[in-house]
C-alpha positions as CSV (number, residue, x, y, z in Angstrom):
1,M,96.7,111.0,78.5
2,S,96.0,113.5,81.1
3,K,96.4,112.7,85.0
4,R,92.8,112.5,85.4
5,E,92.4,110.5,82.4
6,I,94.9,107.9,83.9
7,E,93.3,108.1,87.6
8,D,89.8,107.4,86.0
9,K,91.2,104.1,84.7
10,F,92.0,102.7,87.8
11,E,90.2,99.3,88.4
12,R,89.8,97.8,92.2
13,L,91.7,94.4,92.6
14,D,90.0,91.5,94.0
15,R,91.0,89.6,96.8
16,E,92.8,86.8,94.8
17,D,94.3,88.7,92.0
18,V,98.2,88.4,91.9
19,V,100.5,91.0,91.5
20,S,104.0,91.2,90.7
21,V,106.2,94.2,91.3
22,F,109.9,95.1,90.6
23,S,112.2,94.1,93.3
24,G,113.0,97.9,94.5
25,Q,109.7,98.5,95.2
26,I,108.8,95.3,97.4
27,L,106.9,95.9,100.8
28,L,106.4,92.3,101.5
29,N,109.0,89.5,101.5
30,N,108.1,88.3,97.8
31,R,107.6,90.4,94.6
32,T,104.4,88.5,93.5
33,F,101.8,88.1,95.9
34,T,97.6,88.2,96.2
35,I,95.8,91.1,97.5
36,S,94.7,89.1,100.4
37,E,98.3,88.2,101.1
38,F,99.2,92.1,100.9
39,I,96.4,92.8,103.4
40,A,97.4,89.9,105.6
41,S,100.8,91.5,105.7
42,M,99.9,95.1,106.0
43,L,97.6,94.8,108.7
44,P,100.1,93.7,111.5
45,I,102.2,96.5,110.3
46,I,99.6,98.8,111.0
47,R,98.4,97.4,114.0
48,E,101.9,97.6,115.1
49,R,102.3,101.5,114.8
50,T,98.7,102.2,115.9
51,Q,97.8,102.1,119.5
52,N,94.4,100.6,120.9
53,W,93.8,98.7,117.9
54,T,90.3,97.3,117.7
55,V,88.5,94.8,115.3
56,E,86.6,97.7,114.3
57,K,89.6,99.1,112.8
58,D,90.0,96.1,110.9
59,Y,86.8,97.0,108.6
60,W,89.3,99.8,107.1
61,F,90.4,96.9,105.1
62,G,87.3,94.9,104.4
63,K,83.8,95.7,104.6
64,G,84.1,99.9,105.7
65,I,84.0,101.9,108.3
66,N,80.9,104.4,108.6
67,C,81.6,107.9,107.8
68,K,80.4,111.1,106.0
69,I,82.2,112.6,102.9
70,L,82.1,116.8,101.7
71,Q,82.9,117.1,98.0
72,P,82.9,120.6,96.3
73,G,79.5,121.7,95.7
74,K,77.4,119.4,97.7
75,N,76.0,118.2,100.7
76,W,77.4,116.1,103.5
77,Q,76.7,112.4,102.3
78,K,76.5,109.6,104.9
79,G,77.9,106.2,103.5
80,K,81.2,103.5,104.2
81,V,84.9,103.8,103.4
82,R,87.4,101.5,102.7
83,I,91.1,100.6,101.8
84,T,91.7,99.0,98.4
85,L,94.5,98.5,96.1
86,E,93.7,99.5,92.3
87,F,95.3,98.9,88.9
88,C,95.5,101.1,86.0
89,P,96.8,99.1,82.7
90,E,99.5,100.9,80.5
91,T,97.6,99.7,77.3
92,L,94.0,98.7,76.7
93,E,93.4,95.0,76.9
94,V,92.7,93.5,73.4
95,E,90.1,90.6,73.2
96,E,91.0,88.0,71.1
97,T,88.5,87.1,68.4
98,P,87.4,83.5,67.3
99,A,88.9,82.0,64.4
100,T,86.7,82.6,61.5
101,E,86.0,80.6,57.9
102,P,88.2,81.8,55.2
103,A,86.4,84.6,53.2
104,A,85.8,84.0,49.6
105,G,89.0,84.2,47.7
106,E,91.1,83.4,50.6
107,E,92.9,79.9,50.8
108,S,92.8,77.8,54.0
109,S,95.3,76.7,56.0
110,P,95.9,73.0,56.4
111,L,96.3,73.7,59.8
112,D,93.0,75.0,60.2
113,E,91.1,72.2,61.2
114,I,93.7,71.3,64.1
115,R,92.9,74.6,65.1
116,Q,89.6,73.9,65.3
117,M,90.0,70.7,67.3
118,K,89.2,70.6,71.0
119,I,91.5,69.0,73.2
């Protein structure tokens, strides 16, 4: 898989998604945290290192800030930009398929009825 293909697989994480990192990579006090906890922990660090912090600067992590972007071969475009965390899975997620009736000629398991029960 090329670098570009990997970059295209990143998905934006929601505020309540939980992340677990290896101990050598911990930025917060815990290995496991929600995106909301990450943002709440990072904002004081950024504020501390940035003079004249304003409420508007908090928008970098929320609704976004007004800006213009210039992409190669295009004109300036107005919009918003914000900082988010993204995730790229190592492998594609495999969807579970519901159990089906055995095909003709296949034996059914005595456990099939129990598996079908809703508990």
